[in-house]
C-alpha positions as CSV (number, residue, x, y, z in Angstrom):
1,X,23.6,3.8,0.0
2,X,22.1,7.1,1.0
3,X,18.6,7.7,-0.2
4,X,17.5,10.8,-1.9
5,X,14.6,12.0,0.2
6,X,11.5,13.6,-1.2
7,X,9.3,15.5,1.2
8,X,6.2,15.1,-0.9
9,X,4.0,16.8,1.6
10,X,1.0,16.5,-0.8
11,X,1.4,12.7,-1.3
12,X,-1.2,10.5,0.2
13,X,-2.1,6.8,0.5
14,X,-5.6,5.3,0.0
15,X,-6.0,2.0,1.9
16,X,-9.4,0.5,1.4
17,X,-11.1,-2.7,2.5
18,X,-14.1,-3.7,0.3
19,X,-16.7,-6.4,0.7
20,X,-17.9,-7.9,-2.6
21,X,-21.3,-9.5,-2.7
22,X,-19.8,-12.9,-3.8
23,X,-16.6,-14.6,-4.8
24,X,-17.3,-14.4,-8.5
25,X,-18.1,-10.7,-8.1
26,X,-14.7,-10.2,-6.3
27,X,-13.0,-12.0,-9.1
28,X,-14.7,-9.7,-11.7
29,X,-13.8,-6.6,-9.7
30,X,-10.1,-7.7,-9.6
31,X,-10.2,-8.2,-13.4
32,X,-11.6,-4.7,-13.9
33,X,-9.0,-3.3,-11.6
34,X,-6.2,-5.1,-13.5
35,X,-7.4,-3.3,-16.7
36,X,-7.7,0.0,-14.8
37,X,-4.1,-0.5,-13.4
38,X,-2.8,-1.0,-16.9
39,X,-4.2,2.3,-18.0
40,X,-2.9,4.1,-14.9
41,X,0.6,2.6,-15.3
42,X,0.6,3.8,-19.0
43,X,-0.6,7.3,-18.3
44,X,0.2,8.2,-14.7
45,X,3.8,7.7,-13.5
46,X,3.0,9.7,-10.3
47,X,0.7,7.0,-9.2
48,X,3.5,5.1,-7.5
49,X,1.6,2.1,-6.1
50,X,-1.7,0.8,-7.3
51,X,-2.3,-2.8,-6.0
52,X,-5.5,-4.7,-5.3
53,X,-5.9,-8.2,-3.8
54,X,-8.0,-10.7,-1.9
55,X,-7.8,-10.5,1.9
56,X,-6.7,-13.4,4.1
57,X,-10.1,-13.9,5.8
58,X,-12.3,-14.5,2.9
59,X,-12.3,-14.5,-0.9
60,X,-15.1,-11.9,-0.9
61,X,-13.1,-9.3,1.0
62,X,-10.7,-7.2,-1.1
63,X,-7.9,-4.8,-0.1
64,X,-6.8,-1.8,-2.2
65,X,-3.5,0.2,-1.6
66,X,-2.9,3.2,-3.7
67,X,-0.1,5.8,-3.4
68,X,-0.5,9.2,-5.2
69,X,2.4,11.7,-5.5
70,X,-0.1,14.6,-5.3
71,X,-3.6,15.6,-6.0
72,X,-2.9,16.1,-9.7
73,X,-1.9,12.4,-10.0
74,X,-5.1,11.4,-8.1
75,X,-7.4,13.5,-10.3
76,X,-5.6,12.6,-13.6
77,X,-5.4,8.8,-13.1
78,X,-9.1,8.2,-13.8
79,X,-9.7,10.4,-16.9
80,X,-9.4,7.8,-19.6
81,X,-12.7,6.7,-21.0
82,X,-11.9,3.0,-20.8
83,X,-10.9,3.4,-17.2
84,X,-14.4,4.9,-16.6
85,X,-16.1,2.0,-18.2
86,X,-14.1,-0.5,-16.1
87,X,-14.8,1.5,-12.9
88,X,-18.6,1.5,-13.6
89,X,-18.6,-2.3,-14.4
90,X,-16.6,-3.2,-11.2
91,X,-18.3,-0.8,-8.8
92,X,-22.0,-0.2,-8.5
93,X,-24.7,-0.8,-5.9
94,X,-24.8,-4.5,-6.8
95,X,-21.1,-5.5,-6.5
96,X,-20.5,-4.6,-2.9
97,X,-19.5,-1.9,-0.5
98,X,-16.4,-0.7,1.3
99,X,-16.1,-1.4,5.1
100,X,-13.1,1.0,5.6
101,X,-11.5,3.8,3.5
102,X,-8.4,5.4,5.0
103,X,-6.7,8.4,3.5
104,X,-3.2,8.7,5.1
105,X,-1.6,12.2,4.8
106,X,1.4,13.9,6.2
107,X,-0.9,16.7,7.5
108,X,-4.6,16.2,7.6
109,X,-5.1,19.9,8.5
110,X,-3.6,21.0,5.1
111,X,-6.5,21.9,2.8
112,X,-7.3,19.9,-0.3
113,X,-8.7,21.3,-3.5
114,X,-12.5,21.4,-3.6
115,X,-12.7,18.7,-6.3
116,X,-10.3,16.3,-4.5
117,X,-12.1,16.8,-1.2
118,X,-15.4,16.2,-2.9
119,X,-14.3,12.9,-4.3
120,X,-12.6,11.7,-1.1
121,X,-15.4,12.9,1.2
122,X,-18.6,12.5,-0.7
123,X,-17.8,9.6,-3.0
124,X,-15.2,7.5,-1.1
125,X,-16.2,8.6,2.4
126,X,-12.7,8.4,3.6
127,X,-11.4,8.7,7.1
128,X,-8.3,11.0,7.2
129,X,-5.4,9.8,9.3
130,X,-2.2,11.6,9.9
131,X,1.2,10.2,9.1
132,X,2.8,9.1,12.4
133,X,6.3,8.3,11.1
134,X,8.1,7.8,7.8
135,X,7.9,8.9,4.2
136,X,5.5,8.4,1.2
137,X,8.2,8.3,-1.4
138,X,11.9,8.6,-1.9
139,X,14.3,7.7,-4.6
140,X,17.2,5.3,-3.7
141,X,20.6,5.5,-5.4
142,X,21.0,1.7,-5.3
143,X,19.6,-0.4,-8.1
144,X,16.1,-1.7,-7.5
145,X,16.0,-5.4,-7.1
146,X,12.6,-6.4,-5.8
147,X,9.0,-5.2,-5.6
148,X,7.4,-6.2,-2.3
149,X,4.5,-4.6,-0.4
150,X,3.9,-5.2,3.3
151,X,1.0,-4.1,5.5
152,X,1.7,-4.7,9.3
153,X,-1.0,-4.4,12.0
154,X,-0.3,-4.1,15.7
155,X,3.3,-2.8,15.5
156,X,5.3,-1.9,18.5
157,X,7.3,1.3,18.5
158,X,10.6,-0.3,17.4
159,X,9.2,-2.0,14.2
160,X,9.8,1.1,11.9
161,X,13.4,1.6,12.9
162,X,14.3,-2.1,12.7
163,X,12.7,-2.6,9.3
164,X,14.5,0.3,7.8
165,X,17.8,-1.0,9.1
166,X,17.3,-4.4,7.4
167,X,15.7,-3.4,4.0
168,X,15.6,-0.5,1.6
169,X,12.1,1.1,1.4
170,X,10.9,3.6,-1.1
171,X,7.7,4.0,0.9
172,X,7.4,3.4,4.6
173,X,4.7,5.0,6.8
174,X,3.2,4.3,10.2
175,X,-0.1,5.5,11.4
176,X,-2.4,5.0,14.3
177,X,-5.8,3.2,13.8
178,X,-9.0,4.2,15.6
179,X,-8.4,1.3,18.1
180,X,-5.0,2.9,19.0
181,X,-2.9,0.2,17.3
182,X,-0.1,1.2,15.0
183,X,-0.1,0.1,11.4
184,X,2.8,0.2,8.9
185,X,2.7,0.2,5.1
186,X,5.9,-0.2,3.2
187,X,7.1,-0.8,-0.4
188,X,10.5,-2.6,-0.4
189,X,12.9,-2.6,-3.3
190,X,16.1,-4.1,-1.8
191,X,16.7,-6.7,0.9
192,X,20.1,-6.7,2.5
193,X,22.1,-9.9,2.6
194,X,24.3,-8.6,5.5
195,X,23.6,-9.9,8.9
196,X,22.5,-7.4,11.5
197,X,22.9,-7.7,15.2
198,X,19.8,-8.9,16.9
199,X,18.1,-7.0,19.7
200,X,17.6,-8.6,23.1
201,X,13.8,-8.1,22.6
202,X,12.5,-8.5,19.0
203,X,10.1,-5.8,17.8
204,X,6.6,-7.3,17.7
205,X,3.9,-7.3,15.0
206,X,0.5,-8.8,15.4
207,X,-0.1,-9.6,11.7
208,X,1.8,-8.9,8.5
209,X,0.6,-9.2,4.9
210,X,3.3,-9.8,2.3
211,X,2.3,-9.0,-1.3
212,X,4.8,-10.1,-3.9
213,X,4.8,-12.3,-7.0
214,X,8.3,-13.8,-6.6
215,X,8.7,-16.7,-4.3
216,X,12.5,-16.2,-3.9
217,X,12.0,-12.6,-2.8
218,X,9.2,-13.7,-0.4
219,X,11.6,-16.3,1.1
220,X,14.4,-13.8,1.7
221,X,12.0,-11.3,3.4
222,X,10.4,-14.1,5.4
223,X,13.8,-15.0,6.8
224,X,14.3,-11.5,7.9
225,X,10.9,-11.5,9.6
226,X,11.6,-14.8,11.3
227,X,15.0,-13.7,12.5
228,X,14.4,-10.1,13.6
229,X,10.8,-9.8,14.5
230,X,8.2,-11.4,16.8
231,X,5.1,-12.0,14.5
232,X,1.9,-13.7,15.5
233,X,0.6,-14.3,11.9
234,X,1.8,-13.9,8.3
235,X,-0.3,-13.9,5.2
236,X,1.5,-14.2,1.8
237,X,-0.3,-13.0,-1.3
238,X,1.4,-13.9,-4.5
239,X,-1.6,-13.1,-6.8
240,X,-2.8,-9.5,-7.2
241,X,-4.0,-6.9,-9.7
242,X,-2.1,-3.7,-10.5
243,X,1.5,-2.9,-9.5
244,X,3.5,-2.5,-6.4
245,X,5.9,0.1,-7.7
246,X,5.6,2.1,-11.0
247,X,8.2,1.0,-13.5
248,X,9.3,4.6,-14.2
249,X,10.2,5.1,-10.5
250,X,13.7,4.3,-9.5
C-alpha cells in the first residue's frame, strides 16, 4: 500500500554509544532509562522511537537510538520531574561516558534554536551528520503488524532500495560515518510474505543489529536477510529498555 509521506525536515535521530563503568552500572542505567521511557511514552507522542540496549561487544557498552519529530518534542520530553530524577541517577560523572554521539538531520546547515543547540552541542557534544537517503518518519496506510529496529553498518549502495522493496518502514535513513562507510537505521512495521526476485549480486552489509522482542518476527526478518542480502555478522537483541515505535503512531 502506498505510504503517506511526511517531509519532517526538522526531525532528527540521536544515536549514541555509551560506556558504563561496570556491568552493574549498565544495568542500573537501563533500568533508569526504562522509567524515563515510560514517562516519554505517556507524555510525548512526537518522540517516535526511544530505545536503549546493550551492545554486542560487551555488557558495559550501551546503545541509544532516539527519534524526535521536531525540536519541540526533544525539548518537551525531559520536563517531567521524575524524568529528571532518573536522568540524574543514571548519568553522572561516576556512571560512565559516551564514546560517540551522532545527530542525524536532513539538513545540518538549517539552524536550530539556541536552547536546542546548547543541549546538543554543550551537554551531549554531538557530531552532526546529514541524511544521505531516506525518511525520518512516514505513516503507512497498511495495518502495523511488527515493531522491529535495525542498525546496519557497512552498507553498499543497493541496501536501501532492496530493504524497502521487501519490508514496510516508517523510518529508514542512511548516512555516512567519519570512516566513509554507510550506515542505515530503520524501523520496520510490516514484513511482506510475497517472494521477490533475487538479484544476481546480493546487496552487502558488514554487520546488522536486530532489536525486537518477538522471536517469530525476528525469524521472518532473518529469513529475508539470509535470502536477499550478503551479511557478515548479525546481532539479535531481544531485551531492551524503551520502545521501538510510539503506540500512538500508525
